[in-house]
One Martini backbone bead per residue (centre of mass of N, CA, C, O) as a GRO file, in nm:
protein
  216
    1MET     BB    1   2.757  -2.188   0.899
    2SER     BB    2   2.808  -2.530   1.017
    3PHE     BB    3   2.642  -2.787   1.233
    4PRO     BB    4   2.657  -3.092   1.269
    5SER     BB    5   2.532  -3.356   1.374
    6LYS     BB    6   2.594  -3.602   1.630
    7THR     BB    7   2.379  -3.761   1.497
    8LYS     BB    8   2.131  -3.843   1.337
    9HIS     BB    9   1.993  -3.665   1.077
   10THR     BB   10   1.647  -3.508   1.132
   11ALA     BB   11   1.722  -3.193   1.166
   12THR     BB   12   1.682  -2.823   1.123
   13VAL     BB   13   1.852  -2.509   1.187
   14ILE     BB   14   1.782  -2.171   1.082
   15LEU     BB   15   1.988  -1.880   1.152
   16LEU     BB   16   1.937  -1.526   1.166
   17HIS     BB   17   2.093  -1.250   1.194
   18GLY     BB   18   2.175  -0.934   1.250
   19LEU     BB   19   2.265  -0.631   1.198
   20GLY     BB   20   2.619  -0.648   1.142
   21ASP     BB   21   2.647  -0.937   1.161
   22THR     BB   22   2.728  -1.285   1.207
   23ALA     BB   23   2.753  -1.616   1.249
   24ARG     BB   24   2.959  -1.586   1.493
   25GLY     BB   25   2.751  -1.455   1.696
   26TRP     BB   26   2.614  -1.776   1.717
   27ALA     BB   27   2.825  -2.013   1.761
   28ASP     BB   28   2.755  -2.099   2.071
   29PHE     BB   29   2.462  -2.209   2.035
   30ALA     BB   30   2.487  -2.493   1.909
   31PRO     BB   31   2.649  -2.664   2.116
   32MET     BB   32   2.448  -2.618   2.344
   33LEU     BB   33   2.197  -2.751   2.199
   34GLN     BB   34   2.334  -3.029   2.118
   35MET     BB   35   2.324  -3.154   2.402
   36GLN     BB   36   1.989  -3.189   2.353
   37MET     BB   37   2.024  -3.193   2.006
   38PRO     BB   38   2.201  -3.417   1.824
   39HIS     BB   39   2.001  -3.434   1.553
   40VAL     BB   40   2.084  -3.136   1.495
   41LYS     BB   41   2.126  -2.902   1.250
   42PHE     BB   42   2.324  -2.602   1.207
   43VAL     BB   43   2.243  -2.291   1.034
   44PHE     BB   44   2.467  -1.997   0.975
   45PRO     BB   45   2.427  -1.740   0.800
   46THR     BB   46   2.561  -1.472   0.603
   47ALA     BB   47   2.516  -1.173   0.514
   48PRO     BB   48   2.534  -0.946   0.296
   49THR     BB   49   2.693  -0.672   0.172
   50ARG     BB   50   2.548  -0.340   0.235
   51PRO     BB   51   2.380  -0.064   0.213
   52ILE     BB   52   2.269   0.143   0.496
   53THR     BB   53   2.061   0.396   0.541
   54LEU     BB   54   2.048   0.426   0.853
   55ASN     BB   55   2.393   0.442   0.825
   56GLY     BB   56   2.463   0.635   0.575
   57GLY     BB   57   2.548   0.387   0.370
   58MET     BB   58   2.685   0.182   0.513
   59ARG     BB   59   2.868  -0.104   0.495
   60MET     BB   60   2.693  -0.415   0.571
   61THR     BB   61   2.541  -0.656   0.714
   62GLY     BB   62   2.235  -0.758   0.529
   63TRP     BB   63   1.920  -0.870   0.424
   64PHE     BB   64   1.832  -0.562   0.422
   65ASP     BB   65   1.715  -0.259   0.401
   66ILE     BB   66   1.723   0.031   0.629
   67LEU     BB   67   1.579   0.345   0.680
   68SER     BB   68   1.414   0.303   0.965
   69LEU     BB   69   1.329   0.261   1.318
   70ASP     BB   70   1.077   0.471   1.331
   71ARG     BB   71   0.959   0.372   1.016
   72ILE     BB   72   0.922   0.073   0.931
   73LYS     BB   73   0.622   0.060   0.804
   74MET     BB   74   0.675   0.299   0.576
   75GLN     BB   75   0.986   0.192   0.513
   76GLU     BB   76   1.052  -0.057   0.266
   77ASP     BB   77   1.250  -0.334   0.138
   78LYS     BB   78   1.097  -0.536  -0.064
   79ALA     BB   79   1.314  -0.658  -0.250
   80GLY     BB   80   1.506  -0.748  -0.021
   81LEU     BB   81   1.308  -0.932   0.126
   82GLU     BB   82   1.246  -1.125  -0.111
   83ASP     BB   83   1.541  -1.214  -0.147
   84ALA     BB   84   1.581  -1.332   0.138
   85VAL     BB   85   1.364  -1.552   0.109
   86ARG     BB   86   1.484  -1.698  -0.132
   87ASN     BB   87   1.747  -1.773   0.016
   88LEU     BB   88   1.609  -1.934   0.239
   89GLU     BB   89   1.469  -2.140   0.058
   90SER     BB   90   1.738  -2.258  -0.052
   91LEU     BB   91   1.824  -2.377   0.223
   92VAL     BB   92   1.587  -2.567   0.253
   93GLN     BB   93   1.634  -2.720  -0.018
   94ALA     BB   94   1.911  -2.830   0.067
   95GLU     BB   95   1.793  -3.012   0.287
   96GLU     BB   96   1.611  -3.178   0.102
   97ALA     BB   97   1.855  -3.293  -0.065
   98GLU     BB   98   1.943  -3.449   0.221
   99GLY     BB   99   1.644  -3.561   0.342
  100ILE     BB  100   1.505  -3.297   0.465
  101GLU     BB  101   1.223  -3.189   0.542
  102SER     BB  102   1.076  -2.887   0.574
  103LYS     BB  103   0.907  -2.988   0.838
  104ARG     BB  104   1.227  -3.019   0.970
  105VAL     BB  105   1.252  -2.699   0.954
  106LEU     BB  106   1.378  -2.438   1.147
  107ILE     BB  107   1.308  -2.092   1.182
  108ALA     BB  108   1.544  -1.832   1.269
  109GLY     BB  109   1.564  -1.497   1.439
  110PHE     BB  110   1.737  -1.179   1.475
  111SER     BB  111   1.577  -0.915   1.418
  112GLN     BB  112   1.629  -0.894   1.100
  113GLY     BB  113   1.617  -1.206   1.086
  114GLY     BB  114   1.330  -1.225   1.212
  115ALA     BB  115   1.181  -1.086   0.982
  116VAL     BB  116   1.238  -1.307   0.775
  117SER     BB  117   1.112  -1.543   0.931
  118LEU     BB  118   0.817  -1.428   0.918
  119ILE     BB  119   0.794  -1.430   0.603
  120MET     BB  120   0.816  -1.744   0.576
  121LEU     BB  121   0.505  -1.790   0.626
  122ARG     BB  122   0.451  -1.733   0.299
  123SER     BB  123   0.549  -1.989   0.211
  124ARG     BB  124   0.532  -2.299   0.031
  125LEU     BB  125   0.707  -2.391   0.258
  126GLN     BB  126   0.696  -2.618   0.505
  127VAL     BB  127   0.757  -2.561   0.840
  128ALA     BB  128   0.805  -2.640   1.167
  129ALA     BB  129   0.905  -2.344   1.264
  130VAL     BB  130   0.908  -2.014   1.435
  131LEU     BB  131   1.175  -1.792   1.542
  132ALA     BB  132   1.135  -1.459   1.698
  133MET     BB  133   1.376  -1.206   1.783
  134SER     BB  134   1.361  -0.890   1.828
  135THR     BB  135   1.100  -0.803   1.632
  136TRP     BB  136   0.927  -0.782   1.309
  137LEU     BB  137   0.667  -0.730   1.069
  138PRO     BB  138   0.685  -0.720   0.750
  139LEU     BB  139   0.463  -0.634   0.528
  140ALA     BB  140   0.177  -0.614   0.702
  141GLU     BB  141  -0.033  -0.523   0.456
  142GLU     BB  142   0.011  -0.790   0.330
  143THR     BB  143  -0.145  -1.053   0.140
  144PRO     BB  144  -0.070  -1.311   0.292
  145LEU     BB  145   0.086  -1.378   0.603
  146VAL     BB  146  -0.017  -1.680   0.555
  147SER     BB  147   0.011  -1.970   0.431
  148ALA     BB  148  -0.135  -2.269   0.377
  149GLN     BB  149   0.123  -2.434   0.468
  150ASN     BB  150   0.148  -2.232   0.755
  151GLN     BB  151  -0.114  -2.235   0.943
  152GLN     BB  152   0.032  -2.463   1.159
  153THR     BB  153   0.279  -2.295   1.230
  154PRO     BB  154   0.474  -2.243   1.480
  155VAL     BB  155   0.514  -1.946   1.696
  156LEU     BB  156   0.792  -1.753   1.841
  157MET     BB  157   0.797  -1.458   2.033
  158CYS     BB  158   1.073  -1.246   2.144
  159HIS     BB  159   1.076  -0.969   2.399
  160GLY     BB  160   1.202  -0.686   2.522
  161ASN     BB  161   1.070  -0.408   2.711
  162GLN     BB  162   1.377  -0.246   2.659
  163ASP     BB  163   1.394  -0.199   2.363
  164GLY     BB  164   1.610   0.036   2.170
  165VAL     BB  165   1.566  -0.066   1.862
  166VAL     BB  166   1.314  -0.261   1.873
  167GLN     BB  167   1.020  -0.205   1.943
  168TYR     BB  168   0.801  -0.357   2.147
  169SER     BB  169   0.541  -0.266   1.993
  170TYR     BB  170   0.613  -0.409   1.728
  171GLY     BB  171   0.592  -0.693   1.837
  172GLN     BB  172   0.299  -0.681   1.935
  173GLU     BB  173   0.169  -0.606   1.663
  174SER     BB  174   0.270  -0.854   1.509
  175PHE     BB  175   0.127  -1.062   1.678
  176ARG     BB  176  -0.164  -0.964   1.624
  177LYS     BB  177  -0.162  -1.006   1.317
  178LEU     BB  178  -0.098  -1.313   1.317
  179LYS     BB  179  -0.332  -1.397   1.494
  180ALA     BB  180  -0.555  -1.285   1.300
  181ALA     BB  181  -0.443  -1.488   1.063
  182GLY     BB  182  -0.416  -1.781   1.239
  183SER     BB  183  -0.171  -1.808   1.400
  184PRO     BB  184   0.021  -2.021   1.616
  185ILE     BB  185   0.100  -1.785   1.848
  186GLU     BB  186   0.369  -1.666   2.064
  187PHE     BB  187   0.432  -1.429   2.340
  188LYS     BB  188   0.738  -1.313   2.492
  189THR     BB  189   0.832  -1.145   2.786
  190TYR     BB  190   1.124  -0.939   2.897
  191GLN     BB  191   1.212  -0.802   3.176
  192GLY     BB  192   1.456  -0.550   3.118
  193LEU     BB  193   1.512  -0.614   2.823
  194GLY     BB  194   1.680  -0.556   2.555
  195HIS     BB  195   1.881  -0.602   2.267
  196GLY     BB  196   1.845  -0.937   2.341
  197VAL     BB  197   1.961  -1.216   2.544
  198ASP     BB  198   1.853  -1.427   2.801
  199PRO     BB  199   1.837  -1.701   3.000
  200GLN     BB  200   1.528  -1.735   2.981
  201GLU     BB  201   1.515  -1.732   2.673
  202VAL     BB  202   1.697  -1.973   2.622
  203GLN     BB  203   1.509  -2.170   2.766
  204ASP     BB  204   1.262  -2.123   2.580
  205ILE     BB  205   1.399  -2.194   2.313
  206THR     BB  206   1.479  -2.480   2.380
  207GLY     BB  207   1.191  -2.585   2.426
  208PHE     BB  208   1.084  -2.519   2.144
  209LEU     BB  209   1.282  -2.690   1.980
  210ARG     BB  210   1.233  -2.965   2.120
  211HIS     BB  211   0.927  -2.984   2.059
  212HIS     BB  212   0.952  -2.935   1.723
  213LEU     BB  213   1.240  -3.131   1.728
  214PRO     BB  214   1.237  -3.422   1.736
  215SER     BB  215   1.413  -3.699   1.652
  216SER     BB  216   1.115  -3.828   1.500
   0.00000   0.00000   0.00000
């Protein structure tokens, strides 16, 4: 699902949804943001349908398989994660083919989609910034966590401290690892928020996007 810019297209946001969701779950997000960022095109891809081990092998939309939410760091679908990043890179390259440099493309994601967005920091494609909501850093023991091209790429992680799906502590630990790797990263906590987004977070997200994707 794509939302063309309202004025001259000079930047793009690619946002990846969470497990079991689709692009339509975020469809209201683009028109709201475009009121303040008319020059930005929004791209919301939908993940392929695949068996998810966490849910007994049930087929649902997912960027990669998840074996357990209690042992995320110990059991990871490395092949699926790498495939998800390649697909994301192809979306960035499609924007480049339309004349938008990769450094004018901001990568965002929620939950499982946020995990893919954080791995994008390892890409050879320099992106404008990364927004990761209610998520964790996969393959955290592999290095480098940040490529030479994205050493200066700003990152904002947002997480509710009452998240019952992706533990808040996973987000905190991910932040510390990326900070130690030299990433210019910021972590925002939302008191009382579960696995979702609240008005204050939307306000913070909007400010982050506007700051890092000015009209020119």
